[in-house]
Short mmCIF file of the C-alpha atoms (twelve columns), coordinates in Angstrom:
data_MODEL
# 
_entry.id   MODEL 
# 
loop_
_atom_site.group_PDB 
_atom_site.id 
_atom_site.type_symbol 
_atom_site.label_atom_id 
_atom_site.label_alt_id 
_atom_site.label_comp_id 
_atom_site.label_asym_id 
_atom_site.label_seq_id 
_atom_site.Cartn_x 
_atom_site.Cartn_y 
_atom_site.Cartn_z 
_atom_site.pdbx_PDB_model_num 
ATOM 1   C CA . MET A 1   112.226 -31.072 15.437 1 
ATOM 2   C CA . SER A 2   109.937 -34.179 16.036 1 
ATOM 3   C CA . PRO A 3   110.625 -36.646 18.871 1 
ATOM 4   C CA . SER A 4   112.577 -39.704 17.664 1 
ATOM 5   C CA . PRO A 5   114.405 -42.617 19.257 1 
ATOM 6   C CA . LEU A 6   117.549 -40.923 18.955 1 
ATOM 7   C CA . HIS A 7   116.076 -37.554 20.020 1 
ATOM 8   C CA . PRO A 8   113.528 -38.354 22.664 1 
ATOM 9   C CA . LEU A 9   113.873 -35.030 24.240 1 
ATOM 10  C CA . ALA A 10  113.264 -32.840 21.383 1 
ATOM 11  C CA . PRO A 11  109.942 -30.910 22.557 1 
ATOM 12  C CA . SER A 12  111.682 -29.200 25.711 1 
ATOM 13  C CA . LEU A 13  115.185 -28.755 24.341 1 
ATOM 14  C CA . PRO A 14  116.647 -25.295 25.431 1 
ATOM 15  C CA . LEU A 15  117.919 -22.958 22.656 1 
ATOM 16  C CA . PHE A 16  121.534 -23.317 24.060 1 
ATOM 17  C CA . ALA A 17  123.017 -26.277 26.151 1 
ATOM 18  C CA . GLY A 18  126.389 -27.059 27.360 1 
ATOM 19  C CA . ARG A 19  127.428 -30.111 28.938 1 
ATOM 20  C CA . LEU A 20  129.572 -31.462 32.045 1 
ATOM 21  C CA . ALA A 21  130.477 -35.383 31.092 1 
ATOM 22  C CA . PRO A 22  132.702 -36.891 33.715 1 
ATOM 23  C CA . SER A 23  133.904 -40.495 33.252 1 
ATOM 24  C CA . PRO A 24  134.030 -42.458 36.657 1 
ATOM 25  C CA . THR A 25  137.044 -44.476 35.429 1 
ATOM 26  C CA . GLY A 26  139.029 -42.306 38.293 1 
ATOM 27  C CA . ALA A 27  138.968 -39.403 40.304 1 
ATOM 28  C CA . GLN A 28  138.508 -35.616 38.955 1 
ATOM 29  C CA . HIS A 29  141.596 -33.691 39.269 1 
ATOM 30  C CA . VAL A 30  142.462 -29.863 38.640 1 
ATOM 31  C CA . GLY A 31  142.882 -30.331 34.670 1 
ATOM 32  C CA . ASN A 32  139.138 -31.610 34.804 1 
ATOM 33  C CA . ALA A 33  138.142 -28.864 37.020 1 
ATOM 34  C CA . ARG A 34  139.495 -26.213 34.462 1 
ATOM 35  C CA . THR A 35  137.586 -27.831 31.580 1 
ATOM 36  C CA . TYR A 36  134.510 -27.879 33.647 1 
ATOM 37  C CA . LEU A 37  134.640 -24.676 34.662 1 
ATOM 38  C CA . VAL A 38  135.236 -23.213 31.080 1 
ATOM 39  C CA . ALA A 39  132.119 -25.407 29.417 1 
ATOM 40  C CA . TRP A 40  129.914 -24.174 32.580 1 
ATOM 41  C CA . LEU A 41  130.566 -20.750 32.161 1 
ATOM 42  C CA . SER A 42  130.310 -20.644 28.382 1 
ATOM 43  C CA . ALA A 43  126.851 -21.924 28.886 1 
ATOM 44  C CA . ARG A 44  125.724 -20.006 31.753 1 
ATOM 45  C CA . ALA A 45  127.170 -16.675 30.372 1 
ATOM 46  C CA . ARG A 46  124.620 -17.055 27.374 1 
ATOM 47  C CA . GLY A 47  121.884 -17.796 29.791 1 
ATOM 48  C CA . GLY A 48  121.955 -21.304 28.488 1 
ATOM 49  C CA . ALA A 49  121.189 -24.964 30.149 1 
ATOM 50  C CA . VAL A 50  124.045 -27.294 31.693 1 
ATOM 51  C CA . LYS A 51  123.509 -30.758 30.970 1 
ATOM 52  C CA . LEU A 52  125.165 -33.610 33.123 1 
ATOM 53  C CA . ARG A 53  126.133 -36.866 31.904 1 
ATOM 54  C CA . ILE A 54  127.983 -39.586 33.591 1 
ATOM 55  C CA . GLU A 55  129.916 -41.600 30.981 1 
ATOM 56  C CA . ASP A 56  130.045 -45.241 32.329 1 
ATOM 57  C CA . ILE A 57  130.375 -47.439 29.508 1 
ATOM 58  C CA . ASP A 58  133.715 -48.308 30.148 1 
ATOM 59  C CA . SER A 59  133.056 -50.971 32.444 1 
ATOM 60  C CA . PRO A 60  136.330 -52.854 33.025 1 
ATOM 61  C CA . ARG A 61  137.939 -49.287 34.126 1 
ATOM 62  C CA . ILE A 62  134.790 -47.757 36.142 1 
ATOM 63  C CA . LYS A 63  135.521 -47.284 39.915 1 
ATOM 64  C CA . SER A 64  133.008 -47.751 42.407 1 
ATOM 65  C CA . GLY A 65  131.774 -44.505 43.959 1 
ATOM 66  C CA . ALA A 66  133.515 -42.324 41.569 1 
ATOM 67  C CA . ALA A 67  130.313 -41.129 39.734 1 
ATOM 68  C CA . GLU A 68  129.013 -39.707 43.197 1 
ATOM 69  C CA . GLN A 69  132.359 -38.305 43.815 1 
ATOM 70  C CA . ALA A 70  132.485 -36.698 40.462 1 
ATOM 71  C CA . MET A 71  129.094 -34.921 41.143 1 
ATOM 72  C CA . HIS A 72  130.423 -33.898 44.567 1 
ATOM 73  C CA . ASP A 73  133.198 -32.377 43.284 1 
ATOM 74  C CA . LEU A 74  131.426 -30.384 40.586 1 
ATOM 75  C CA . HIS A 75  129.162 -29.147 43.432 1 
ATOM 76  C CA . TRP A 76  132.236 -28.038 45.551 1 
ATOM 77  C CA . LEU A 77  133.540 -26.008 42.490 1 
ATOM 78  C CA . GLY A 78  130.144 -24.255 42.430 1 
ATOM 79  C CA . LEU A 79  128.937 -25.802 38.956 1 
ATOM 80  C CA . ASP A 80  125.289 -26.789 38.640 1 
ATOM 81  C CA . TRP A 81  123.312 -28.281 36.053 1 
ATOM 82  C CA . ASP A 82  119.767 -28.556 34.883 1 
ATOM 83  C CA . GLY A 83  117.607 -31.743 35.101 1 
ATOM 84  C CA . GLU A 84  118.486 -35.294 36.444 1 
ATOM 85  C CA . PRO A 85  122.042 -36.629 35.203 1 
ATOM 86  C CA . ALA A 86  122.098 -39.055 32.195 1 
ATOM 87  C CA . VAL A 87  123.744 -42.113 32.647 1 
ATOM 88  C CA . GLN A 88  124.928 -44.074 29.664 1 
ATOM 89  C CA . THR A 89  124.693 -47.329 31.132 1 
ATOM 90  C CA . GLU A 90  121.085 -46.596 31.453 1 
ATOM 91  C CA . ARG A 91  120.577 -45.646 27.568 1 
ATOM 92  C CA . LEU A 92  121.953 -48.774 25.769 1 
ATOM 93  C CA . SER A 93  118.805 -48.912 23.609 1 
ATOM 94  C CA . HIS A 94  119.316 -45.627 22.163 1 
ATOM 95  C CA . TYR A 95  122.796 -46.839 21.200 1 
ATOM 96  C CA . GLU A 96  121.442 -49.949 19.642 1 
ATOM 97  C CA . ALA A 97  118.856 -48.106 17.863 1 
ATOM 98  C CA . ALA A 98  121.681 -46.020 16.549 1 
ATOM 99  C CA . LEU A 99  123.702 -48.875 15.416 1 
ATOM 100 C CA . GLU A 100 120.729 -50.156 13.344 1 
ATOM 101 C CA . VAL A 101 120.237 -47.110 11.636 1 
ATOM 102 C CA . LEU A 102 124.112 -47.245 10.486 1 
ATOM 103 C CA . LYS A 103 123.489 -51.163 9.658  1 
ATOM 104 C CA . GLN A 104 120.240 -50.295 7.415  1 
ATOM 105 C CA . ASN A 105 122.562 -47.906 5.479  1 
ATOM 106 C CA . GLU A 106 125.722 -50.041 5.168  1 
ATOM 107 C CA . LEU A 107 127.695 -47.671 6.835  1 
ATOM 108 C CA . VAL A 108 129.173 -50.142 9.133  1 
ATOM 109 C CA . TYR A 109 130.834 -53.384 8.803  1 
ATOM 110 C CA . PRO A 110 131.840 -56.187 11.219 1 
ATOM 111 C CA . CYS A 111 135.488 -56.097 11.869 1 
ATOM 112 C CA . THR A 112 137.226 -59.233 13.463 1 
ATOM 113 C CA . CYS A 113 140.749 -57.746 13.873 1 
ATOM 114 C CA . THR A 114 142.311 -57.479 17.260 1 
ATOM 115 C CA . ARG A 115 144.824 -54.844 18.401 1 
ATOM 116 C CA . SER A 116 147.783 -57.075 17.460 1 
ATOM 117 C CA . ASP A 117 146.293 -57.465 14.171 1 
ATOM 118 C CA . ILE A 118 146.111 -53.797 13.377 1 
ATOM 119 C CA . ALA A 119 149.401 -53.113 15.036 1 
ATOM 120 C CA . SER A 120 151.209 -55.646 13.039 1 
ATOM 121 C CA . ALA A 121 149.263 -54.900 9.532  1 
ATOM 122 C CA . ALA A 122 149.302 -51.190 9.869  1 
ATOM 123 C CA . SER A 123 152.220 -48.909 8.919  1 
ATOM 124 C CA . ALA A 124 154.227 -47.827 11.957 1 
ATOM 125 C CA . PRO A 125 152.683 -44.185 13.135 1 
ATOM 126 C CA . HIS A 126 155.011 -41.157 13.963 1 
ATOM 127 C CA . ALA A 127 155.503 -40.525 17.783 1 
ATOM 128 C CA . GLY A 128 152.120 -39.526 19.172 1 
ATOM 129 C CA . GLU A 129 150.068 -40.622 16.151 1 
ATOM 130 C CA . GLU A 130 147.737 -43.412 16.503 1 
ATOM 131 C CA . VAL A 131 147.747 -46.437 14.591 1 
ATOM 132 C CA . THR A 132 145.524 -46.019 11.317 1 
ATOM 133 C CA . TYR A 133 142.940 -48.996 10.609 1 
ATOM 134 C CA . PRO A 134 144.485 -50.683 7.387  1 
ATOM 135 C CA . GLY A 135 141.071 -51.791 6.112  1 
ATOM 136 C CA . THR A 136 141.408 -55.431 6.423  1 
ATOM 137 C CA . CYS A 137 137.884 -56.233 7.005  1 
ATOM 138 C CA . ALA A 138 136.302 -53.378 5.057  1 
ATOM 139 C CA . HIS A 139 135.331 -55.726 2.149  1 
ATOM 140 C CA . ARG A 140 132.511 -57.319 4.418  1 
ATOM 141 C CA . CYS A 141 129.102 -56.129 4.370  1 
ATOM 142 C CA . VAL A 142 126.506 -56.203 7.135  1 
ATOM 143 C CA . ALA A 143 125.115 -59.583 6.278  1 
ATOM 144 C CA . ASP A 144 128.346 -61.026 6.731  1 
ATOM 145 C CA . ALA A 145 127.749 -60.695 10.765 1 
ATOM 146 C CA . LEU A 146 125.368 -63.745 10.382 1 
ATOM 147 C CA . LYS A 147 128.343 -66.053 9.311  1 
ATOM 148 C CA . LEU A 148 130.743 -64.811 11.604 1 
ATOM 149 C CA . ARG A 149 128.177 -65.160 14.669 1 
ATOM 150 C CA . GLU A 150 127.552 -68.956 13.323 1 
ATOM 151 C CA . GLU A 151 131.412 -69.500 13.281 1 
ATOM 152 C CA . GLY A 152 131.659 -67.647 17.076 1 
ATOM 153 C CA . ARG A 153 134.051 -65.214 15.715 1 
ATOM 154 C CA . PRO A 154 133.742 -62.064 17.896 1 
ATOM 155 C CA . PHE A 155 133.771 -58.900 16.015 1 
ATOM 156 C CA . ALA A 156 133.177 -55.032 16.428 1 
ATOM 157 C CA . TRP A 157 131.513 -52.891 14.112 1 
ATOM 158 C CA . ARG A 158 133.352 -50.297 12.065 1 
ATOM 159 C CA . PHE A 159 132.265 -47.114 10.628 1 
ATOM 160 C CA . ARG A 160 133.369 -46.510 6.776  1 
ATOM 161 C CA . VAL A 161 135.259 -43.392 6.637  1 
ATOM 162 C CA . THR A 162 134.825 -42.226 2.955  1 
ATOM 163 C CA . GLU A 163 135.446 -38.617 3.345  1 
ATOM 164 C CA . ASN A 164 136.723 -35.996 5.726  1 
ATOM 165 C CA . LEU A 165 134.506 -33.214 6.927  1 
ATOM 166 C CA . PRO A 166 136.499 -30.245 8.136  1 
ATOM 167 C CA . PHE A 167 135.236 -27.811 10.882 1 
ATOM 168 C CA . THR A 168 135.378 -24.488 12.392 1 
ATOM 169 C CA . ASP A 169 136.564 -24.761 16.317 1 
ATOM 170 C CA . ARG A 170 135.166 -22.026 18.591 1 
ATOM 171 C CA . PHE A 171 138.472 -21.797 19.875 1 
ATOM 172 C CA . ALA A 172 141.243 -23.585 17.902 1 
ATOM 173 C CA . GLY A 173 139.872 -22.255 14.567 1 
ATOM 174 C CA . GLU A 174 139.778 -24.158 11.216 1 
ATOM 175 C CA . GLN A 175 140.500 -28.062 11.529 1 
ATOM 176 C CA . HIS A 176 141.297 -30.113 8.712  1 
ATOM 177 C CA . ILE A 177 142.013 -33.859 9.787  1 
ATOM 178 C CA . ASP A 178 142.492 -36.516 6.994  1 
ATOM 179 C CA . LEU A 179 140.663 -39.386 8.940  1 
ATOM 180 C CA . LYS A 180 141.790 -41.927 6.208  1 
ATOM 181 C CA . HIS A 181 145.689 -41.484 7.394  1 
ATOM 182 C CA . ALA A 182 144.725 -40.704 11.050 1 
ATOM 183 C CA . GLY A 183 142.904 -43.703 12.587 1 
ATOM 184 C CA . GLY A 184 140.906 -44.662 9.402  1 
ATOM 185 C CA . ASP A 185 137.703 -46.488 9.876  1 
ATOM 186 C CA . PHE A 186 136.819 -46.477 13.446 1 
ATOM 187 C CA . VAL A 187 134.884 -48.964 15.791 1 
ATOM 188 C CA . VAL A 188 131.275 -47.653 17.045 1 
ATOM 189 C CA . TRP A 189 130.205 -51.132 18.833 1 
ATOM 190 C CA . LYS A 190 132.873 -53.094 20.516 1 
ATOM 191 C CA . ASN A 191 133.315 -56.742 19.964 1 
ATOM 192 C CA . GLY A 192 132.540 -57.337 23.526 1 
ATOM 193 C CA . GLY A 193 129.380 -55.781 23.282 1 
ATOM 194 C CA . GLY A 194 128.203 -52.246 23.913 1 
ATOM 195 C CA . PRO A 195 128.754 -48.672 22.258 1 
ATOM 196 C CA . ALA A 196 132.095 -47.030 21.504 1 
ATOM 197 C CA . TYR A 197 132.435 -43.582 23.017 1 
ATOM 198 C CA . GLN A 198 132.200 -42.131 19.664 1 
ATOM 199 C CA . LEU A 199 128.805 -43.580 18.921 1 
ATOM 200 C CA . ALA A 200 127.523 -43.006 22.579 1 
ATOM 201 C CA . VAL A 201 128.595 -39.215 23.018 1 
ATOM 202 C CA . VAL A 202 126.898 -38.473 19.372 1 
ATOM 203 C CA . VAL A 203 123.490 -40.019 20.320 1 
ATOM 204 C CA . ASP A 204 123.787 -38.745 24.029 1 
ATOM 205 C CA . ASP A 205 124.509 -35.041 23.004 1 
ATOM 206 C CA . ALA A 206 121.801 -35.106 20.294 1 
ATOM 207 C CA . ALA A 207 119.121 -36.567 22.725 1 
ATOM 208 C CA . MET A 208 120.335 -34.109 25.480 1 
ATOM 209 C CA . GLY A 209 120.045 -31.038 23.246 1 
ATOM 210 C CA . VAL A 210 123.345 -30.035 23.593 1 
ATOM 211 C CA . THR A 211 124.625 -27.200 21.140 1 
ATOM 212 C CA . GLU A 212 127.980 -26.476 22.357 1 
ATOM 213 C CA . VAL A 213 130.783 -29.091 23.660 1 
ATOM 214 C CA . VAL A 214 133.676 -27.735 25.455 1 
ATOM 215 C CA . ARG A 215 136.389 -30.280 26.094 1 
ATOM 216 C CA . GLY A 216 140.240 -30.674 25.899 1 
ATOM 217 C CA . ASP A 217 142.184 -30.412 22.882 1 
ATOM 218 C CA . ASP A 218 143.388 -33.913 22.937 1 
ATOM 219 C CA . LEU A 219 139.885 -34.726 21.359 1 
ATOM 220 C CA . ILE A 220 140.059 -32.691 18.557 1 
ATOM 221 C CA . PRO A 221 140.836 -35.861 16.436 1 
ATOM 222 C CA . SER A 222 137.227 -37.204 17.577 1 
ATOM 223 C CA . THR A 223 135.423 -34.425 16.096 1 
ATOM 224 C CA . PRO A 224 135.543 -35.109 12.321 1 
ATOM 225 C CA . ARG A 225 134.629 -38.876 13.325 1 
ATOM 226 C CA . GLN A 226 131.530 -37.743 15.284 1 
ATOM 227 C CA . LEU A 227 130.497 -35.274 12.737 1 
ATOM 228 C CA . LEU A 228 130.469 -38.109 10.430 1 
ATOM 229 C CA . LEU A 229 128.037 -39.734 13.024 1 
ATOM 230 C CA . TYR A 230 125.819 -36.925 13.100 1 
ATOM 231 C CA . ARG A 231 125.202 -36.664 9.508  1 
ATOM 232 C CA . ALA A 232 124.526 -40.279 9.061  1 
ATOM 233 C CA . LEU A 233 122.033 -40.423 11.948 1 
ATOM 234 C CA . ASP A 234 120.417 -37.106 10.649 1 
ATOM 235 C CA . LEU A 235 121.084 -35.427 13.906 1 
ATOM 236 C CA . ALA A 236 122.281 -31.752 14.196 1 
ATOM 237 C CA . PRO A 237 125.667 -31.261 15.637 1 
ATOM 238 C CA . PRO A 238 126.944 -29.168 18.317 1 
ATOM 239 C CA . ALA A 239 129.374 -26.372 17.895 1 
ATOM 240 C CA . PHE A 240 132.696 -27.503 19.359 1 
ATOM 241 C CA . ALA A 241 135.388 -25.451 21.401 1 
ATOM 242 C CA . HIS A 242 138.661 -27.468 22.570 1 
ATOM 243 C CA . ILE A 243 140.837 -25.821 24.776 1 
ATOM 244 C CA . PRO A 244 144.469 -26.286 25.869 1 
ATOM 245 C CA . LEU A 245 144.970 -29.099 28.661 1 
ATOM 246 C CA . VAL A 246 146.495 -28.593 32.258 1 
ATOM 247 C CA . VAL A 247 149.877 -30.139 31.965 1 
ATOM 248 C CA . GLY A 248 152.651 -30.711 34.453 1 
ATOM 249 C CA . GLU A 249 156.084 -29.003 34.844 1 
ATOM 250 C CA . ASP A 250 157.462 -31.527 32.455 1 
ATOM 251 C CA . GLY A 251 154.819 -30.729 29.788 1 
ATOM 252 C CA . ARG A 252 152.760 -33.863 29.913 1 
ATOM 253 C CA . ARG A 253 149.045 -34.111 30.781 1 
ATOM 254 C CA . LEU A 254 148.425 -34.466 34.573 1 
ATOM 255 C CA . ALA A 255 148.815 -37.724 36.020 1 
ATOM 256 C CA . LYS A 256 149.891 -39.802 39.007 1 
ATOM 257 C CA . ARG A 257 153.521 -38.938 38.048 1 
ATOM 258 C CA . HIS A 258 152.895 -35.302 38.773 1 
ATOM 259 C CA . GLY A 259 151.844 -36.256 42.325 1 
ATOM 260 C CA . ASP A 260 148.242 -36.001 43.764 1 
ATOM 261 C CA . THR A 261 146.285 -33.235 42.086 1 
ATOM 262 C CA . ARG A 262 142.649 -34.961 42.573 1 
ATOM 263 C CA . LEU A 263 140.137 -32.447 43.803 1 
ATOM 264 C CA . SER A 264 138.942 -34.731 46.762 1 
ATOM 265 C CA . ALA A 265 142.540 -34.270 47.865 1 
ATOM 266 C CA . LEU A 266 142.665 -30.488 47.597 1 
ATOM 267 C CA . ARG A 267 139.333 -30.548 49.443 1 
ATOM 268 C CA . ALA A 268 140.442 -32.887 52.265 1 
ATOM 269 C CA . ALA A 269 143.826 -30.746 52.841 1 
ATOM 270 C CA . GLY A 270 141.413 -27.738 53.570 1 
ATOM 271 C CA . VAL A 271 141.806 -25.983 50.178 1 
ATOM 272 C CA . LYS A 272 138.747 -23.607 49.469 1 
ATOM 273 C CA . PRO A 273 136.903 -24.148 46.100 1 
ATOM 274 C CA . GLU A 274 137.165 -20.288 45.620 1 
ATOM 275 C CA . ALA A 275 140.894 -20.372 45.918 1 
ATOM 276 C CA . LEU A 276 141.186 -23.156 43.116 1 
ATOM 277 C CA . VAL A 277 138.668 -21.504 40.730 1 
ATOM 278 C CA . GLY A 278 140.674 -18.141 41.365 1 
ATOM 279 C CA . LEU A 279 143.745 -20.051 40.106 1 
ATOM 280 C CA . LEU A 280 141.957 -21.538 36.967 1 
ATOM 281 C CA . ALA A 281 140.420 -18.248 36.259 1 
ATOM 282 C CA . TRP A 282 143.944 -16.367 36.329 1 
ATOM 283 C CA . SER A 283 145.000 -19.362 33.744 1 
ATOM 284 C CA . CYS A 284 142.335 -18.482 31.597 1 
ATOM 285 C CA . GLY A 285 143.082 -14.753 31.305 1 
ATOM 286 C CA . TRP A 286 140.153 -13.486 33.301 1 
ATOM 287 C CA . LEU A 287 141.827 -12.550 36.604 1 
ATOM 288 C CA . ASP A 288 145.153 -10.483 36.671 1 
ATOM 289 C CA . ARG A 289 146.284 -12.727 39.377 1 
ATOM 290 C CA . PRO A 290 145.371 -15.660 41.528 1 
ATOM 291 C CA . GLU A 291 142.803 -14.698 44.051 1 
ATOM 292 C CA . PRO A 292 139.959 -16.477 45.604 1 
ATOM 293 C CA . VAL A 293 136.453 -16.053 43.535 1 
ATOM 294 C CA . ALA A 294 133.277 -18.079 43.170 1 
ATOM 295 C CA . SER A 295 132.598 -19.703 39.881 1 
ATOM 296 C CA . ARG A 296 129.604 -17.676 39.489 1 
ATOM 297 C CA . GLU A 297 131.193 -14.311 39.842 1 
ATOM 298 C CA . LEU A 298 133.285 -14.837 36.782 1 
ATOM 299 C CA . LEU A 299 130.101 -14.889 34.420 1 
ATOM 300 C CA . PRO A 300 130.458 -11.308 33.326 1 
ATOM 301 C CA . ARG A 301 134.368 -11.625 33.197 1 
ATOM 302 C CA . PHE A 302 134.011 -14.872 30.837 1 
ATOM 303 C CA . ARG A 303 135.686 -14.499 27.312 1 
ATOM 304 C CA . LEU A 304 136.673 -17.806 25.578 1 
ATOM 305 C CA . GLU A 305 139.070 -15.858 23.333 1 
ATOM 306 C CA . SER A 306 141.084 -14.809 26.790 1 
ATOM 307 C CA . ILE A 307 142.305 -18.485 27.416 1 
ATOM 308 C CA . PRO A 308 146.005 -18.647 26.237 1 
ATOM 309 C CA . ALA A 309 146.518 -20.883 23.080 1 
ATOM 310 C CA . LYS A 310 148.734 -23.262 24.975 1 
ATOM 311 C CA . PRO A 311 148.853 -25.608 28.024 1 
ATOM 312 C CA . PHE A 312 148.433 -24.238 31.303 1 
ATOM 313 C CA . VAL A 313 151.398 -25.788 33.492 1 
ATOM 314 C CA . LEU A 314 150.405 -26.381 37.144 1 
ATOM 315 C CA . THR A 315 153.461 -26.177 39.424 1 
ATOM 316 C CA . ALA A 316 153.708 -27.090 42.637 1 
ATOM 317 C CA . GLU A 317 154.256 -23.624 43.610 1 
ATOM 318 C CA . LEU A 318 151.159 -22.642 42.169 1 
ATOM 319 C CA . LEU A 319 149.238 -25.279 44.408 1 
ATOM 320 C CA . ARG A 320 151.070 -24.310 47.286 1 
ATOM 321 C CA . GLN A 321 150.019 -20.762 46.883 1 
ATOM 322 C CA . ILE A 322 146.236 -21.930 47.220 1 
ATOM 323 C CA . GLY A 323 146.982 -24.042 50.146 1 
ATOM 324 C CA . PHE A 324 148.141 -27.546 49.047 1 
ATOM 325 C CA . VAL A 325 151.263 -29.396 49.042 1 
ATOM 326 C CA . VAL A 326 151.643 -32.005 46.201 1 
ATOM 327 C CA . THR A 327 152.385 -35.432 47.689 1 
# 
């Protein structure tokens, strides 16, 4: 593959590469740690590279010092990476180049709808489902953006969803998501300026040579959208493995309501990283019981298929066993 603005690192890409992609919108917690551990082991067990990316384009929510804290957390867990971290806010020109490709092929259109506009126009979703964009602005073409700018009307760029791309997940199996009824046309460039998550991660993973993405199964609905972007930008997609989340005793994903499960809090309380890694390894089926182990010692034990196909319930008692009292 020859170098291009969307794939500038092509000549030196490894044959297999995974990635860790923390977002500095807050502190990393036990749930993040489990996903990072699986992603890291999956790459290293194959002798592959691990790339690190700081996903900091969600500027209103970025916390000062959170990126540095995330890297410290990863080191504490015994997870390393190859090369310098990629920082999304330093790569805006790459996302702009991708947007231009989409514009040239009329795959996007300017959308002036606000969230309230969409909520009021779309049919009410079932519990847990996202609102599907009703196509209010889909009649527009790329050239209409000029008139909207002249009128001073802010707009986002939406990608046209004309079909669904099923995919085989390395953990979750066959996935068939009808995007037209599960979100519809989606934003790739926000009306405040800057790329949306879906576009940025596609451009970045391709440029970084990522061949496998391991992440939480809450992101399964994002995958067919990203596959559409890979094809539209003529980029090779990675394989995907979506693993179950860590949840609290109420069955909901980890949050402040479950007490302090930040890695920095565990560390400050004197919890050894090997103790947490051992707990997470047990939750993934690689140990018969929670016992201290270093991340690298798990390489010969790693089996993606050993991970239970249900969320891991993190209880206060399990945390107490590794020396942490939830507050």
